[in-house]
TORKE-298105 format. One record per residue: x, y, z of N, C-alpha, C in turn. Coordinates in steps of 0.05 Angstrom, whole numbers, plus 32768, in hexadecimal, padded with zeros to 4 digits. Atoms other than C-alpha are relative to their C-alpha. Layout:
BEGIN
  n_c1  n_c2  n_c3  ca_c1  ca_c2  ca_c3  c_c1  c_c2  c_c3
     X     Y     Z      X      Y      Z     X     Y     Z
...
// end
This chain:
BEGIN
  n_c1  n_c2  n_c3  ca_c1  ca_c2  ca_c3  c_c1  c_c2  c_c3
  7FFD  7FE4  8003   7F7C   7D88   819B  7FE6  800E  8007
  8019  7FF2  7FF8   7F4B   7DB9   81B9  7FF6  8012  7FEA
  800C  7FEF  8013   7F1C   7DE5   8193  800F  801A  7FFE
  7FF1  7FE7  7FFF   7F44   7E22   81A8  8019  7FFE  7FEE
  7FE8  8004  8010   7F83   7E05   8188  7FF9  7FFE  7FE2
  8009  8001  801C   7F5D   7DF5   8148  7FF9  801B  7FF5
  8007  7FE5  8009   7F42   7E3C   8144  8019  8011  7FFC
  7FE7  7FF1  8003   7F87   7E59   814F  800F  7FF7  7FE7
  7FF2  800A  8018   7FA5   7E2C   8119  7FF2  800A  7FE7
  800F  7FF7  8017   7F6E   7E3F   80E8  8004  801E  7FFB
  7FFB  7FE3  8003   7F78   7E89   80F6  801C  8005  7FF5
  7FE4  7FFB  800A   7FC3   7E85   80EB  8003  7FF7  7FE3
  7FFE  8009  801C   7FBA   7E5F   80AA  7FF1  8012  7FEE
  8011  7FEF  8010   7F85   7E8F   8091  800C  801C  7FFE
  7FF5  7FE5  8000   7FAE   7ECE   80A1  800D  8008  7FE6
  7FF5  7FF7  8019   7FD5   7ECE   8060  7FEB  8006  7FEB
  8015  7FFA  8014   7F94   7ECE   8039  7FF6  801C  8002
  8009  7FE5  7FFC   7F85   7F12   8056  8016  8015  7FFC
  7FE9  7FEE  8004   7FCA   7F2F   8048  7FFD  800E  7FE5
  8000  7FF1  8018   7FD3   7F63   8013  8011  7FF3  7FEB
  7FF1  800A  8017   7FEB   7F4F   7FCE  800A  8018  7FF1
  7FF6  7FE9  800E   8019   7F7E   7FA8  7FEF  8008  7FE8
  8011  7FF6  8016   7FF2   7FAA   7F77  8009  801C  7FF9
  7FFA  7FE5  800A   8002   7FE6   7F4C  7FE6  8010  8000
  8019  7FF1  7FFD   7FCE   8019   7F60  7FFB  8013  7FE8
  8004  7FEF  8018   7FD9   8040   7F1F  7FF6  7FF1  7FE8
  8009  8010  8017   7FC7   8006   7EF1  7FEB  7FEC  8006
  8013  8016  7FF9   7F9B   7FD5   7F17  7FE3  8009  7FFC
  801C  7FFA  8002   7F51   7FD0   7F0A  7FF3  7FFD  801C
  800D  8000  7FE6   7F1E   7FD4   7F42  7FFF  7FE4  800D
  8001  801B  7FF5   7F18   7F88   7F4A  801B  7FF9  800C
  7FE5  8007  7FF6   7F63   7F80   7F51  8007  8010  8019
  7FFC  7FF0  7FE8   7F67   7FB9   7F83  7FF2  7FF4  8018
  8010  800A  7FEA   7F30   7F9C   7FAE  800A  7FE4  8009
  7FF6  801A  7FF8   7F4F   7F56   7FAD  801D  8002  800B
  7FE4  7FFE  7FF7   7F96   7F6F   7FBA  8005  800F  8019
  7FFC  7FEE  7FE9   7F8F   7FA4   7FEF  7FED  7FF9  8017
  8010  8006  7FE8   7F77   7F93   8035  7FEF  8018  8008
  8011  7FEA  7FF7   7F3B   7FBE   8047  7FF4  8010  7FE9
  800C  7FF3  8018   7F2B   7FD5   7FFF  7FED  7FEC  7FF4
  8013  8012  800B   7EEC   7FB8   7FE4  7FEF  800D  7FEA
  8012  7FF6  8015   7EBE   7FBE   7FA8  7FE6  8009  800C
  8019  7FF9  7FF4   7E81   7FBF   7FD4  8001  801B  800E
  7FFE  7FE6  7FF3   7E9B   7FFB   7FFA  8007  8016  7FEC
  7FFA  7FED  8016   7EAC   801C   7FB7  801B  800D  8003
  7FE5  7FF4  7FFD   7EF3   802B   7FCF  8011  7FFB  7FE7
  7FF0  8006  8018   7F13   8008   7F93  7FF7  8012  7FE9
  800B  7FEF  8015   7EE5   802E   7F64  8009  801D  8004
  7FF8  7FE5  7FFA   7EF7   806F   7F88  801E  8004  7FF9
  7FE3  7FFE  8007   7F42   8061   7F7E  8002  8004  7FE2
  7FFF  7FFE  801E   7F36   8058   7F33  7FF6  801C  7FF8
  800A  7FE5  8007   7F0C   8098   7F30  8014  8016  8006
  7FEC  7FEC  7FF9   7F41   80C0   7F54  8016  8000  7FEC
  7FE9  8003  8013   7F77   80A5   7F26  7FF8  800C  7FE5
  8008  7FF5  801A   7F4E   80B7   7EE8  7FFD  801E  8001
  8003  7FE4  7FFE   7F40   80FD   7F02  801A  800F  8005
  7FE8  7FF2  7FF8   7F85   810D   7F1D  801A  7FF6  7FF5
  7FE8  800C  800A   7FB6   80E1   7EF9  800B  7FEB  8013
  7FF5  8015  7FF0   7FE4   80AC   7F16  8008  8009  801C
  7FF7  7FFA  7FE5   7FF3   80A8   7F60  801E  8001  8000
  7FE3  7FFE  7FFE   8039   80BE   7F72  800A  7FF4  8019
  7FF8  800D  7FE7   8039   809E   7FB7  7FE8  7FF1  800B
  8015  800F  7FF2   8011   806E   7FE2  7FF0  8014  8011
  800E  7FED  7FEE   8001   80A8   8011  7FEB  8010  7FF1
  8013  7FF0  800F   7FDC   80CB   7FD9  7FE5  7FF2  7FFF
  8019  800F  7FFF   7FA7   8094   7FDF  7FED  800C  8015
  8012  7FF5  7FEB   7F8D   80B9   801D  7FEF  8017  7FF5
  8011  7FEB  800D   7F71   80EE   7FED  7FE7  7FF4  7FF4
  8017  800E  800A   7F40   80B9   7FD5  7FEB  7FFD  8017
  8016  8003  7FEC   7EFD   80BA   7FFA  7FFE  7FE3  8009
  8002  801B  7FF5   7EFA   807E   8029  801A  7FF2  8005
  7FE5  800C  7FFC   7F45   8071   802B  800E  8012  8015
  7FF3  7FF1  7FEA   7F67   8086   806C  801D  7FF7  8003
  7FE3  8007  7FFB   7FAF   8084   8085  8004  7FE4  800B
  7FFC  801B  7FF5   7FA5   8043   80AB  7FFD  7FEB  7FEA
  8003  8013  8016   7F8E   801F   806C  801A  8001  7FEF
  7FE7  7FFD  800F   7FCB   803A   8047  8017  7FF1  800E
  7FEB  800C  7FF0   7FFA   8024   807F  7FFE  7FE1  8000
  8004  801C  7FFF   7FDB   7FDF   8082  8008  7FF2  7FE5
  7FFA  800B  801B   7FE7   7FD5   8037  801A  800B  7FF4
  7FE9  7FF2  800C   8027   7FFE   802D  8013  7FEE  7FF1
  7FED  8012  800E   8053   7FC3   801B  7FF4  7FF5  7FE6
  800D  800A  8018   8021   7FAD   7FE6  7FFA  8015  7FEB
  8006  7FEA  8012   8014   7FF1   7FC7  8018  8006  7FEE
  7FEB  7FFA  8014   803D   7FFA   7F88  7FF7  8018  7FEF
  8008  7FE9  8010   803E   803A   7F61  800F  8002  7FE5
  7FF0  7FFE  8018   8074   8030   7F2C  8011  7FE7  7FFC
  7FF0  8017  8008   8090   7FF2   7F0B  8005  7FEB  8015
  7FFD  8015  7FEC   8085   7FC3   7F46  800F  8008  8019
  7FF2  7FF7  7FE8   80A8   7FEE   7F7A  7FEB  8005  8016
  8012  7FFA  7FEA   8086   7FEF   7FBE  8003  801D  8007
  7FFF  7FE4  7FF9   8073   8034   7FD4  800C  8004  801C
  7FF3  7FFA  7FE6   809E   8051   800C  7FF0  8016  800E
  800E  7FEB  7FF2   8080   807C   8043  800C  801B  7FFA
  7FF7  7FE5  8004   8083   80C6   8039  800E  8009  8019
  7FF0  7FF7  7FEA   80B8   80E5   8065  8004  801E  7FFF
  7FFC  7FE3  7FFF   80BF   812D   807C  801C  8007  7FF6
  7FE4  7FFA  8008   810A   8128   806D  8007  7FF4  7FE5
  7FFB  800E  8019   8102   8105   802A  8011  8010  7FEC
  7FF1  7FF0  8013   811D   813F   8001  801A  800A  8009
  7FE7  7FF6  7FF5   8157   814F   802E  8014  7FEA  8004
  7FEB  8014  7FFE   8194   8125   8023  8017  800C  8010
  7FEA  7FF7  7FF0   81CD   812B   8054  8019  7FFF  7FEF
  7FE7  8000  800F   8210   813F   8037  8014  7FEE  800F
  7FEB  8011  7FF5   8248   810D   8042  8018  8012  8006
  7FE9  7FEF  7FFB   8285   812C   8063  8015  7FFC  7FEA
  7FEB  8002  8015   82BC   813C   8031  8018  7FF0  800A
  7FE8  8010  7FF8   82F5   810B   8032  8019  8010  7FFC
  7FE7  7FF1  8003   8339   8129   803E  8013  7FF0  7FF0
  7FEC  800E  8011   836E   8119   800C  801B  8006  800B
  7FE4  7FFC  7FF8   83B5   810E   8021  8010  8004  7FE6
  7FF2  7FF9  8018   83E3   812F   7FEE  8019  7FF3  7FFC
// end
């Protein structure tokens, strides 16, 4: 086996180690946030900033609200969206412009 094949195999095996782990952003401490979310670190103070925002503003209502935290951008939220939980273990869904508008189902005709 060549060195190239060994490096490729090692990279593929290590990939899951860098994947996000589900975490409730409204209850997790800074250490858990930094270990669970890809790109959030204690050294960068992002995890601490998430906690500070939560303490100042109350619980997050969506994953997208994380972008209000200094140092957290839309790409970081998207990269971790499946792991970000906000309520009872439910993964946060992306905010949609049409989220509040439900389509009416056509009325069924009744044969008398």
